[in-house]
N, C-alpha and C positions, 0 to 999 in steps of 0.2 A: 504493500499499499504506500502510495506517495505521500510525502510530507508537503503540507501547504505552507510555503514560506512567503511571508510579506516583506518585501524589500522597501524600506523607508529611505527617502533621499530628498534633497532640496533644503528646506528649512530657512529660517531667518538668520542668515549668516552672510558675511562677505565672501565666503567660499561656496555659495549656493550653486553656481554653475559648475564648479569643479566636482561637487557632489553628484550632479547629474551625469557627468562623464564617467565617474568611478562606478556609479550604480549601473548604468547601461553595460559597461564592460563586464561587471560581475554577473548580471542577469544573463548575458549572452554566453557566459562561460559555464553556467550551472548545468548540471546533468538533468535533462528533462525526463529521464527514465526514473529518477529518484525524487524529483521535486516538482510540484505545481507552484508556479511563481506568480505572486500578486504584486504588481508595482504599486507603491503608495508614494505619490509625489506630494510634498508639503510645500505650499507656496511661501513666499517671503512674509505673508501675513498670517501663516500658521494654519491654513485651510488645507485639508487632505483631499486628494483626488486620485482616482484609479482608472486605468484604461489599458487595453491591450496595445494601443498604439505607443505606449511608453517604452516598449522594448527597442524602438528605433530612435537613435539620437537625432535624426533629421526631424522628427515630430516636434522637438523642442525649439526649432528655429522660428516657429510661429506659435508662441505660448498661448495667446488668446484663442486661436483656433483649436489648439490641443485641448485646452480646458473646456471649451464649448462642446467638444466631442466626448469629454470624460465625465465621470460620475463623482459628485462630491460624496465622501464616505466618512464614517465614524466607527468607533470600535466599542463594543459592550462586552461586559463579562457576565457569564451565567454559570450555573453550577456545572454544566457540561462543557465549558470551555470559553474561549474568546472568539468573538465573531465580528467580521466587518459587515457593516450594513450601509445602504445608501441613506443620505440625509434626507433627500426629498422623496418620501415614500408616496406612491401613487394611490389614490383613493380606491378602496374596495379590492385592493390587490395585496397579497402577502408580500412583504419586503424580501427581495432576494438577499440572502446573506451567505457569507463564506466563512467557514471555520478556519481559524489560523492556528497552526501548530507552533510556528516559530517566527520571531521577528528578526530581520537582518538589517540593522541600521547602517547605511553607508553615507554617513553625514560628516561634514567637516566644519569645525569652528564653533563659535559661541552660540548659545541658545539651542544646542543640539548635542555636539560631541562632548560638551563640558559636563555631562551627567544628566542634562535635562531630559533627553529622550529615554535614557535608562530608567529615570524615575517614573516615566509614563508607563513603561513596560512593567516595572515592579508593581506599580499601582493596579495594573490590569491582571497581574499574575501571569504574564505571558513570557515564556522562555525567550531569551534573546542572545544573539551573538554580540560580542564586544565586551569592553570593560564595564564594571558596575558603577554605581553612582559615585562612590568615593574615589575610586582609582581614576575615573574619567575626569572628575573635578580637579583632582591633584594634577593630573597630566596637563590640563588646560591652563592652570594658573602657574606661570613660569616661576614666580617667587616662592610659592608653596612647594612646587617641584624641587627647587633648589634646596629648600629647608629639609625636605624628606631625604634627599640624596646626601646632603651634608651630614645629617644625623646618622646615616648608614655608612659613612666614611667613603663615599663615592665622589669622584672628582667633578667639581663644578666651580665656576667663576664667582667670586664675591660680587655683590651689587648693591646699588642704592635704590630703594623703592619708595614710591610716593604716589599721591593721588593728584588728579588734575586740579582739584580745588586747592589742595595744599600748595601746589605750584603757583596758582593764580594769586593766592594770599601772600605767599612768602617766597617768591621766585629767586630772590638774591641769595637767601640762606641755603636753599636747596641746590642752586647752581654751585655755590661754594663747597658744599658738602660733596657733590659729585666730583668736582675738580680735585679736592683734597684726597678723597678716598679712592676714587677710580683713576682719574687722570686722563689725559688725551694720548692717543685717540681712543674713543669709546663708542659703544653701540647704545642707542636709545630704542626701546621697543615697547609696544603695548604688552601688558602682562598676560592677557588672555586671548590673543589672536594667533592664528597660524598663517601658513602660506606666505610668510615674509611681508604681510601687509603692515604698513605703518612703521617699518623699521628703517633707521638711518644710521650711517657711520658718521661720527662727528670728529673733526680733527682740530677745531678751534673753538674758542669761547663764543665767537660770533655765530657759529652754526648751531650751538646748543639749544638756544631758545626756539628756533625754527623746528628742530627735530622733536623737541618735547611737545610742541603745539601740534605737529603732525600726528604723533602718537596719541595725543589727548583727543584728537578728532575721531579716533576709532575705539578708544577705551578709557575708562575712568582711572584705571591703575596702570602705572608706568614704571619701568625700571631702567637703570643705566648700568652698564657693566664694561669692563675693560675689553677693548678690541684686541683680538689675538693677531699679532703680526706674523708674517710668513704663513698665512692661514691656508689650510686645506680643510675642506669639509668632507667628513667620512660618515656614511650612514649604515645602519645595521637594523635588520628586522628581527623580531622575536615572535614565536608562535607558541601557544599553549595556555597554561594556567599556572597558578602558584604551586601546584603539586609537581608539574612537569612542563618544562619549556625547552625550546631549542632556538638558537640564533642562526641567522642566515649568513651567507658571505657578505662581506662588506662592499660598499660601492663608493666611488668618488664622483659627485656631480660636478659638471663643468660650470664655472661661473663666468659671466661676462662683465662683472664689476667686482667691487671689493666685498660685497656680500651677495649671497644667493637670493636673487629677487623672485617675485611672483612671475615675472615674464620668463625668467630662466626656467622655472619649474614647470610652467604650463604652456609656454609658447616656444621654448627653445628648439624643439625638433619638429615643429609644425609649420615651417615656412612654406612648404609646398603642399600642404593638406590640412585637414581639421585637427585640432588638438586632441591628443589621447590622454589628457590628464598628466599625472606624474610620469606616465610611460613616454611622454614627449620629451622629457628632460634629457639632455645630452649627459652621458655618464660613462665611467669606466667600471666594468664589472668583470672579475673582482677588482677592487681598488688596488692600485699599484703601490702597495706598502709591504714591509717585511712581514713574513708569516707570523713571527712572534708578536708583532703589533696587532695584526688581524685577530689572533687568538685572544689577546688581551682585551680588545674592544668587544669581541663576542662574549667573553666571560663577564665583563662589566655590564653588558646589555642585559644578560639574564638576571644579574643581581639587581639592576634597576627595575626590571619587569616585576620581580618578586617584592622589591621594596615598597612599590606603590600598590601591590595587590592586583596587577593587571590580568587581563584575560582576553583571549582571541588573538589577533595579530596587531602588532604595533611596529612603528619605525622610530628608532632613536637616532637623532642627528648629533654629531660630534664636531668639536673644533679642535683641529690638530695643529699645534705649533710645529711647523716643519723644521725649524731651527733647533728647538730644544727637544723635540719628540714628545712633549707633554700633550695629553689629550684630555678634553673636558666635555662632559655631557652638556649639550646645549638645550635640547628640548625633546619631548616624546610626543609622537602623534598616535593617539589611542585608536583612531580610525584613519590609517594613512591613505594618502592619495593613491588611487588604483589598487588599494589593499596591498601595496608593495609586492604584487604578484611577480614582477620582473626580478626581484631579489630571490624569491623562492624558486622560480624556474631555473635561475642560475645555481641554486643550491641543490637542484634535482627534484623538486616538487612542482608538478604542473599546476596551473591555475584551478583546474577542476578538482584536483586532489586537495589543494589548499582549502577550497570551499568545504569539501567533505570533512576535513579535519576541524574547521571552525564550527561546523554543525555538531560534530561529536563533542567538542569542547563545551558548547552551550548546554547540551543536554546532560553532560557530566556535572556541570554546576547546578542544574535544576534538580538532579537526583540528590545531590548533597543538601540542597535547601529543603527538600521534602523530608529529610531526616531531622530537621531542626524544629523546635517549638516556638511558635509565634504568639500563642495565647496561653493563659493559665486559667484553671477553674477557680472562680471566686464568687462569693455571695455578698460582696461589698454593697451592692445596690439594695439588698433586702432591708438594710437598716437606715436608708436615706429617706428623709421626709422634709419638705419645705413647709408643710402645713397648708392651710387654706388661705393664709394672708401673705403669700409670697415670701420674701426674704425675712420678714419678721418672725416667721415660724420655723425658720431654718435651724437645724441642730448643729450646724457648722459654726 
């Protein structure tokens, strides 16, 4: 019997379009002999739609037309499972509904990858692929991520963190703190965004204010950290859960500037055709680094994965100082672009097999949850009475 898998994508995020590309790639790779696939596109306003036309990336070129041909949907929980239903039910007709066995969120960025959508699935009691609420939230917040890794003895750069409001009120003191503690050159970035959005390299005091204001236009929380000179970026993916995980080969993405930009990531290899998400990025796989360093990064990657309690597939991005050989964990992508399938294919796991392993991991977590107690028997309400006069009769 096939599993009915709902693939969620889109959402209110600056990485909305990248999510669409990643989701269509995954849906086309899934084994139709094992899975019935239900696309669930979430608009930037948070409204959910479904249509068989969503399997084709070309359908999204005219979004208004696509949504006009799609059905607005919602999800309900009953004793016999979770069901997708149309929002606009026709009079005198029983609503067509689809039972969903598993949610597969392929979402990137804030308001979705940050634990928001995981919370929705937890509330529904629907098994899902990817990190849980806490690990997703930790992974999205770059400052908290640094704190967790630092506590675990894993390599990260120190930083200065502040809010946009704090900077507006006391910009001179914050700028001085950044100059003293971090120094130039430095990187300014939004704390909870991905895909290199809002990130700037700052070489002088004059550039600092502009960089902070750019970051503040995308997020309320901002951090500044030392820029690694002689920089090479190295990425590694991890697959599994806290009980058992495996790291992929490493890659080195090609940069056209001093930092890896959004354009590098999603348009770098697409000059003569449509973007393929992170698969469009120019890269060297395996990365041209010593085997000892590759093994070190893979080992650190599994330790990071377990430190935040991750699940599913992630990609961890590193900053390598090519002069000193020091390596620092930069960020983790808890739902990586294109699900990092290109790294796993280079490791010997085909995309279709990767998806099967993600499904197995999701159900393994669900089986563990079923053995936990979430309620206790209690008679506390039997002795509660507010009386007939409201709060005056309360026994509290």
